[in-house]
C-alpha positions, 0 to 999 in steps of 0.5 A: 083479897091477896090472901083468899087468892093464894089459898084459893092458888093452893087449892088449885093445885091439889085439886088440877092434881088429883083431878089431871092424875084421877084423868091419867090413872082412874079415867086411862085418859092420859091426854085429858090428865096430861091437858087438866095437868098443863092447866096449872101454872096459870094459877100462878100466872093469875096470882101473878097479876092480880098482885102486878094490879093490887099494886097498881091499883095503890095498894099499901105494900105489905105482906101478901104480896111478899106472901104471893112472891115467894109462893109464885118460887115455891112454884116456880121450882117445886111445882114440875118438882112434885106433878113429876114425883107424885106422878110416878107413885099415882103410875104403880099405885091406880097404874102398875107401873114400878116402883119409883125409886127413893132418895136413896142412902149416903152419897148418893141422898146427900147429891139428892138434898143438893138438888133440892136445895137448888131447886129453892135456889131458882124458887128465892131468885124467882121470889126475890125478882118479884119482890124488889119488882114491887119495891121498883113499881112502888119506887117511893112514893110508899114504904117497901120496909115489909116487902124488903122484910120478905126479899130477907126472910126468902134469904134466911131460907136458903141458907136453913136447907143450905144447912141442910145438904151439909147436916146430909153431906155430914152425916148421912144418912145410913140405909137399915139395916137388912134382915139377913145381917141383923143378929138373931134376938136372945131367946129366953131358956124358962 
């Protein structure tokens, strides 16, 4: 049941996002669109409550509970960011707004990657707190090794994302050459 709920929350996130942006830009109802977008955190609240009730009712903690905690952490850290990013692109494509700025190149890109890493760190902190809460809730009476495994997996994700940010810092992404800066192609005479 937990896995079905995680999938339903993910599908619900994208359905609410599409509906909110469609109301906002296609139907020209920005307040209704914003109201729909504000319903998205309710999905994670439902997932949290159902996961807690599942454990309370005696379910053995397993990978499904760990996945639910990681999903909630991810949506806490990246949910608003994703909505804002897609809203900017929808405003540009559907509402005639300015093109949203990209991540950039060089130092600006490295700073962007470190900001994303901070989001990953925040999401991991939420997931770790939920997992630790579940471990304490279950206590010595149950096998919590799966939840502890999810904690280590969460820390590995944070470390991997840090390596990506370091990569952009040490080897910054270069801007593509502009057309006027490129050498003219050689012409072969016949």
